C-alpha positions, -999 to 999 in steps of 0.1 A, spaced: 665 533 -388 637 513 -373 605 503 -391 572 518 -380 559 505 -347 595 498 -333 613 519 -307 644 518 -285 644 533 -250 653 526 -214 637 494 -200 607 494 -178 612 477 -144 592 447 -153 613 441 -184 644 435 -163 631 402 -152 623 393 -188 659 400 -197 671 378 -169 647 350 -182 659 354 -218 696 352 -206 688 319 -188 670 305 -219 701 313 -239 722 294 -214 739 324 -199 743 328 -163 743 365 -153 744 356 -116 717 353 -90 713 391 -84 737 406 -108 711 421 -132 692 438 -104 724 451 -88 735 465 -122 701 481 -127 704 498 -93 740 509 -101 731 524 -136 694 526 -142 698 540 -177 721 511 -187 692 488 -195 679 493 -231 649 477 -247 640 472 -283 602 472 -286 576 464 -311 547 487 -300 549 481 -262 564 446 -262 601 441 -256 616 421 -284 653 428 -278 675 442 -251 710 449 -239 730 468 -212 754 496 -216 770 503 -182 791 534 -176 816 534 -147 819 570 -139 824 578 -176 858 562 -175 850 527 -187 820 513 -204 806 478 -208 781 463 -233 764 431 -224 732 410 -224 726 417 -261 696 395 -269 669 396 -296 640 374 -294 645 344 -318 614 353 -339 629 387 -347 665 376 -355 681 380 -389 662 410 -401 684 438 -390 666 449 -358 694 436 -336 720 456 -356 700 487 -351 698 480 -313 735 472 -311 746 504 -328 722 525 -308 736 510 -276 772 516 -287 765 552 -297 746 559 -265 772 544 -243 800 564 -261 780 596 -254 780 587 -217 818 582 -216 849 603 -216 864 604 -252 894 582 -242 873 556 -223 876 520 -233 845 498 -239 844 461 -230 818 437 -240 806 401 -236 794 382 -266 788 348 -281 811 332 -307 785 329 -334 782 368 -334 820 374 -334 820 385 -372 793 410 -364 812 424 -334 844 428 -355 
């Protein structure tokens, strides 16, 4: 459940570059064109958490023909971390990805060591 003024939906095109910028700021290297190739491959995979109309969190949930799923690029803006919004985004993404996959499909994910206890 999100507080008033917050929403989760597919990213707008201009938010994809912001996601790429956030990944670089975190020290991640998603590749020179990987984010844009992934967006073209699975447009609905790019999920934004917004406060009003401003993206404050994001992540991807790519479905490979419903047979395999992958969760990645889970980022919440630092000034919104630690208040449960990221958990809401993460669970929303997981559940949405599961709905896009066959029941027996596996889900892979990338992550950072500091978040391992949450992922478990």
